[in-house]
C-alpha positions in Angstrom: 103.2 85.4 157.6 103.4 88.6 155.5 102.7 90.7 158.6 105.6 89.0 160.4 108.0 89.8 157.5 107.0 93.5 157.5 107.2 93.6 161.3 110.8 92.2 161.2 111.8 94.7 158.5 110.4 97.6 160.6 112.2 96.4 163.7 115.5 96.2 161.7 115.0 99.7 160.4 114.2 101.1 163.9 117.0 99.3 165.6 119.6 100.5 163.1 118.7 104.1 163.1 120.2 106.6 165.5 118.6 106.6 168.9 117.0 110.0 168.2 114.7 108.2 165.7 113.1 106.0 168.4 111.0 109.1 169.4 109.6 109.5 166.0 106.0 108.5 165.1 105.7 105.6 162.7 102.9 106.5 160.2 102.8 103.3 158.1 104.8 100.6 156.3 104.5 99.9 152.6 106.3 96.7 151.4 109.5 97.4 153.4 109.3 101.2 153.1 108.5 103.0 156.4 107.1 106.5 156.8 107.9 108.5 159.9 106.7 111.9 161.3 108.9 114.0 163.6 107.8 117.1 165.3 110.3 119.5 166.8 108.8 122.6 168.5 105.8 122.5 166.2 107.8 122.1 163.0 107.1 118.8 161.1 109.6 116.6 159.4 108.4 113.6 157.5 110.3 110.9 155.6 110.1 107.6 153.7 112.9 105.3 154.5 114.1 101.8 153.4 117.2 99.6 153.9 118.9 97.9 151.1 117.6 94.4 150.2 121.1 93.4 149.0 124.5 94.7 150.0 127.7 93.7 148.1 130.7 93.4 150.5 130.8 93.4 154.2 128.7 95.9 156.1 131.2 97.9 158.2 128.6 100.5 159.2 126.7 97.8 161.0 123.4 97.9 159.1 123.0 101.7 159.1 122.7 101.9 155.4 119.4 103.5 154.2 117.7 105.5 151.5 115.5 108.4 152.6 113.2 110.9 150.9 112.7 113.8 153.4 110.2 116.6 153.7 110.7 119.8 155.8 107.7 122.0 154.9 108.7 124.7 157.4 111.9 125.2 155.4 110.4 124.6 152.0 112.7 121.7 151.5 110.8 118.8 150.2 111.4 115.6 148.2 115.1 115.5 149.3 117.1 112.4 148.6 119.6 111.1 151.2 121.6 107.9 151.1 123.7 106.3 153.9 126.2 103.8 152.6 126.7 100.2 153.9 130.4 101.0 154.3 132.7 104.0 154.1 133.6 105.0 150.6 136.8 106.3 149.1 136.8 110.1 149.1 137.7 110.3 145.4 135.2 107.8 144.1 132.0 108.7 142.2 128.6 107.8 143.7 126.0 106.6 141.2 122.3 105.9 141.7 120.7 103.8 139.0 117.0 103.4 138.5 114.6 103.0 135.5 117.6 102.9 133.1 118.9 106.2 134.3 122.1 107.0 136.2 122.5 109.9 138.6 125.8 111.1 140.0 125.3 112.1 143.6 127.3 114.4 145.9 128.5 113.1 149.3 131.1 112.4 151.9 132.5 109.1 153.1 129.3 107.7 154.6 126.4 109.6 152.9 125.3 111.1 149.6 122.5 113.4 148.3 121.3 114.8 145.0 123.1 117.9 143.6 119.9 120.0 143.6 116.1 120.0 143.7 115.9 119.2 140.0 117.9 116.0 140.5 115.8 115.1 143.6 112.7 115.2 141.4 114.3 113.3 138.5 115.4 110.5 140.9 111.9 110.3 142.4 110.4 110.1 139.0 112.8 107.2 138.1 111.9 105.5 141.4 108.2 105.6 140.6 108.8 103.7 137.3 111.3 101.1 138.4 111.2 97.9 140.4 114.7 98.4 141.9 117.6 100.8 142.3 121.2 100.6 143.2 123.7 102.9 144.8 127.3 102.2 143.6 130.7 103.5 144.6 134.1 102.3 145.7 134.9 101.6 149.4 137.9 102.8 151.3 139.3 99.3 150.8 139.1 99.6 147.0 136.3 97.1 146.7 132.9 97.9 145.2 130.0 99.1 147.3 126.6 98.2 145.8 123.6 98.7 147.9 120.4 97.5 146.1 116.9 98.5 147.0 113.5 97.1 146.0 111.1 99.8 145.1 107.8 98.1 145.7 105.9 100.4 148.0 108.3 103.3 147.5 105.9 105.5 145.6 103.2 105.0 148.1 105.6 105.7 151.0 106.8 108.9 149.3 103.2 110.1 148.8 102.3 109.1 152.3 105.2 111.2 153.7 104.3 114.1 151.6 100.6 113.9 152.7 101.6 113.5 156.3 103.6 116.8 156.1 100.8 118.4 154.0 103.0 118.9 151.0 
């Protein structure tokens, strides 16, 4: 029964990602967190990805919301945080990631957000490693709250697996 649950989560992740992702190699799944490897002309790109386990409000981006930690060793860009919202946000609203009792203000546009710098990326990852859940909060274009909540069981292992896969 557990295998079926993880298989369904994986299918949901794969089906909601852009078509380009279908060519990626799945490395492993850790409690709802998937690890992928992409090779482009010999350059590797690895990432750990999850979808929210809870979304407040209607999902106008049709299930494309996700949280990603990416690794691009060829560009020396590793442990980068990327968030895709469950719906479009108001352009003048703040984006806040909360985990382990800490709050981080992210930069972003209407449908995605990221950490301000490498130092914030690493602080967020440290918080993820010591927390059971996290949330991404902002205000939607319609003025209603957007709260995308993620369970973090398996996140640390997925992050380490992505780093190992890209030999970080």
